[in-house]
C-alpha positions as CSV (number, residue, x, y, z in Angstrom):
1,M,110.9,117.4,73.4
2,K,109.7,115.7,76.8
3,I,106.7,114.4,78.1
4,L,106.0,113.8,81.7
5,F,104.1,110.3,82.3
6,V,101.6,110.7,86.6
7,V,102.0,107.3,87.4
8,T,100.7,105.8,89.6
9,S,101.3,105.8,92.9
10,H,98.3,103.5,94.9
11,D,98.9,99.7,96.1
12,Q,95.9,98.2,97.4
13,L,93.2,96.6,95.3
14,G,90.0,97.5,97.7
15,N,89.8,96.2,101.1
16,T,89.9,92.5,99.0
17,G,94.3,92.3,100.2
18,H,94.8,92.0,96.6
19,Q,97.5,94.2,95.0
20,T,97.0,97.3,92.4
21,G,99.3,99.6,90.5
22,F,100.3,101.0,87.3
23,W,99.7,97.8,84.0
24,V,102.8,96.8,82.5
25,E,101.9,97.2,79.0
26,E,99.6,100.3,79.3
27,F,103.2,101.8,80.0
28,A,106.6,100.1,78.9
29,A,104.3,100.4,75.1
30,P,103.7,103.9,74.5
31,Y,107.5,104.4,77.2
32,Y,109.1,103.6,73.2
33,K,106.8,103.8,71.3
34,F,107.5,108.0,72.4
35,T,112.0,107.3,73.9
36,D,112.1,105.0,69.8
37,A,110.5,109.1,68.3
38,G,113.0,110.5,69.3
39,Y,111.8,111.9,73.2
40,E,112.9,112.8,76.2
41,V,110.7,111.2,78.7
42,V,109.9,111.7,82.2
43,V,108.6,109.5,84.9
44,A,106.3,111.1,88.8
45,T,104.4,109.8,90.8
46,P,101.7,111.2,93.6
47,K,104.9,109.3,96.3
48,G,107.9,109.8,94.6
49,G,110.3,107.4,94.1
50,Q,109.1,103.4,93.1
51,A,105.9,102.8,91.2
52,P,104.1,99.7,92.6
53,I,102.9,98.0,88.8
54,D,99.5,95.7,88.6
55,P,100.8,92.2,88.9
56,S,97.7,90.6,87.5
57,S,99.6,92.9,84.3
58,E,102.4,90.1,84.1
59,A,100.5,87.9,83.7
60,P,100.8,86.0,80.2
61,S,97.8,86.3,78.5
62,A,99.0,91.0,79.3
63,Q,102.3,90.5,77.7
64,T,103.3,91.5,74.6
65,D,106.8,92.7,72.2
66,A,106.5,96.1,74.5
67,T,106.6,94.1,78.1
68,E,108.9,91.8,77.1
69,R,110.9,94.2,77.0
70,Y,110.6,96.4,79.6
71,Y,111.2,92.6,81.6
72,K,114.4,93.1,79.7
73,D,115.3,96.4,80.2
74,A,116.9,97.2,84.1
75,K,117.2,101.1,82.7
76,V,114.1,102.4,82.3
77,Q,113.0,99.4,85.4
78,E,115.0,101.9,86.9
79,V,113.8,104.8,85.9
80,I,110.2,102.9,87.7
81,A,111.9,102.4,91.7
82,N,113.3,106.1,91.5
83,T,109.9,107.9,89.8
84,H,109.7,112.3,90.9
85,K,107.4,113.7,93.3
86,L,103.8,115.2,91.2
87,A,104.6,117.9,93.8
88,D,107.9,118.6,92.1
89,V,107.4,119.2,89.0
90,K,106.1,122.1,86.3
91,A,103.7,122.0,82.6
92,S,106.0,124.7,81.9
93,D,108.7,121.9,81.0
94,F,106.8,119.9,79.3
95,D,105.6,119.5,75.9
96,A,103.0,116.7,76.7
97,I,101.1,114.7,80.2
98,F,100.7,111.5,79.0
99,Y,98.7,108.7,82.0
100,P,99.2,105.2,82.1
101,G,95.9,103.2,83.8
102,G,96.0,100.1,85.7
103,H,93.7,100.1,88.4
104,G,95.1,102.8,91.0
105,P,94.9,106.1,89.1
106,L,91.2,105.8,90.7
107,W,92.2,106.0,94.4
108,D,94.9,108.0,93.9
109,L,95.3,109.8,91.0
110,A,91.3,110.6,90.8
111,N,92.0,113.1,93.9
112,D,95.0,114.8,93.5
113,E,95.2,118.1,93.7
114,T,98.2,117.9,92.0
115,S,97.4,115.9,89.1
116,A,94.3,117.7,88.9
117,R,96.4,121.6,88.8
118,L,98.9,120.0,86.2
119,I,96.2,118.8,83.7
120,L,94.5,122.7,83.7
121,D,98.3,123.5,83.7
122,F,99.0,121.7,80.4
123,Y,95.6,121.7,79.1
124,N,95.2,125.9,79.2
125,S,99.0,126.1,77.8
126,G,97.5,124.7,75.0
127,K,99.3,121.3,75.1
128,L,98.9,117.8,75.0
129,V,97.2,115.4,77.3
130,G,96.5,112.1,77.4
131,A,95.6,108.7,79.9
132,V,94.4,105.2,78.8
133,C,92.5,103.1,80.6
134,H,91.0,103.3,84.0
135,A,93.2,106.3,83.7
136,P,90.5,109.0,82.5
137,G,89.5,108.3,86.0
138,A,92.4,110.8,86.7
139,F,89.2,113.6,85.4
140,K,87.1,113.2,87.9
141,N,88.1,115.8,89.2
142,V,89.8,118.7,88.0
143,K,88.1,121.3,87.5
144,F,87.8,124.8,85.4
145,E,87.9,128.0,86.9
146,N,84.0,128.0,85.7
147,G,84.0,124.4,87.8
148,Q,82.9,123.2,85.3
149,P,84.3,119.6,84.3
150,F,86.6,119.5,82.5
151,V,85.8,116.4,80.5
152,K,82.4,118.1,79.9
153,G,81.5,117.8,77.3
154,K,83.7,115.9,75.0
155,N,85.0,113.0,73.8
156,V,86.9,110.8,75.3
157,T,87.0,106.7,76.1
158,G,88.2,104.7,78.6
159,F,87.7,101.3,80.7
160,S,84.5,100.2,79.5
161,N,82.0,99.6,82.4
162,T,81.3,95.5,80.7
163,E,85.3,95.2,80.7
164,E,85.1,95.9,84.2
165,A,82.4,93.8,85.1
166,A,84.8,91.0,83.1
167,V,87.6,91.5,85.4
168,K,84.9,90.4,87.8
169,L,86.3,94.1,90.1
170,T,83.1,96.1,89.1
171,D,82.3,96.2,92.7
172,V,85.9,96.9,93.7
173,V,86.1,99.5,92.6
174,P,85.9,103.3,94.0
175,F,84.3,103.9,90.6
176,L,83.1,102.6,87.2
177,V,85.2,105.0,84.6
178,E,82.9,104.6,81.4
179,T,79.9,106.5,84.1
180,E,81.8,108.6,85.9
181,L,82.7,110.4,82.7
182,Q,79.6,110.1,81.4
183,N,78.4,111.7,84.8
184,L,80.9,114.2,84.4
185,G,78.9,115.5,81.3
186,A,82.0,113.8,78.8
187,N,80.3,112.1,75.6
188,Y,81.8,109.0,76.4
189,S,82.2,105.8,73.3
190,K,84.0,102.3,73.3
191,V,83.7,99.8,71.1
192,E,83.2,95.8,72.4
193,D,85.8,94.3,75.1
194,W,89.7,94.9,74.5
195,G,89.2,96.3,70.7
196,V,91.8,99.0,70.3
197,H,90.0,102.2,70.8
198,V,91.6,106.1,70.6
199,V,89.3,108.9,70.7
200,E,91.1,113.2,69.8
201,D,89.3,115.5,70.5
202,G,91.3,119.7,70.2
203,L,94.3,118.4,72.8
204,L,92.9,115.5,74.6
205,I,93.1,111.8,73.3
206,T,92.0,108.6,75.8
207,G,92.3,105.5,74.8
208,Q,89.8,102.2,75.9
209,N,91.9,99.7,77.4
210,P,95.4,98.1,77.5
211,A,95.3,97.3,73.4
212,S,94.8,101.2,73.3
213,S,97.1,102.4,74.5
214,E,100.7,103.0,72.0
215,G,97.2,104.3,69.4
216,V,97.1,106.5,71.9
217,A,100.8,107.3,71.6
218,E,100.3,107.5,68.7
219,K,98.2,109.7,68.3
220,M,100.5,112.0,70.6
221,I,103.9,112.2,68.2
222,A,101.5,112.4,65.3
223,R,100.1,115.3,66.8
224,L,103.9,116.6,68.5
225,N,105.1,116.1,65.0
226,K,103.1,118.4,63.1
């Protein structure tokens, strides 16, 4: 089985002069969960090539067994350095799609028409769609043919407003994931800041924060193995 990982190409944290990108743990933990279970993972970004890493995710406090494994894994770092271009992949070649977070997706994937089309292609084909932390922000402009938002009426989670406040980026991000999902008509839920929270609703599986990324992958694998 093949899993498509869609990762951000965006590397600027608003107008702060700081960099952003994808969150290492949210990529590494699910990546190894899938590959250790025998799945093939293909990584694509809007621009192709090197996917930017959020420097904050390289801080000592953000490290886990999965990130330590990633930093020692030259082969996977090569995958991140040479991602496929999103426009060149198609849903029919994969069994599920997964979006790791980091703040980057709020700027590019949230407004990417190719990404939006892919999400619907997977979903309408009966294939799982997974996203964690800020990545559910990629659902912002995804709409069915009748104009209804993709997440309307669905049970979802994602990075909470209080977690965004805790990292002091409430006024930097283009939108707040929790607020946006609620505005789109989703049934948003959360637990305490940094707690593990995974929500499954049909083909859609979402996680609240970095700590929830492994759980999203585990739920997806359990479903795919049925």
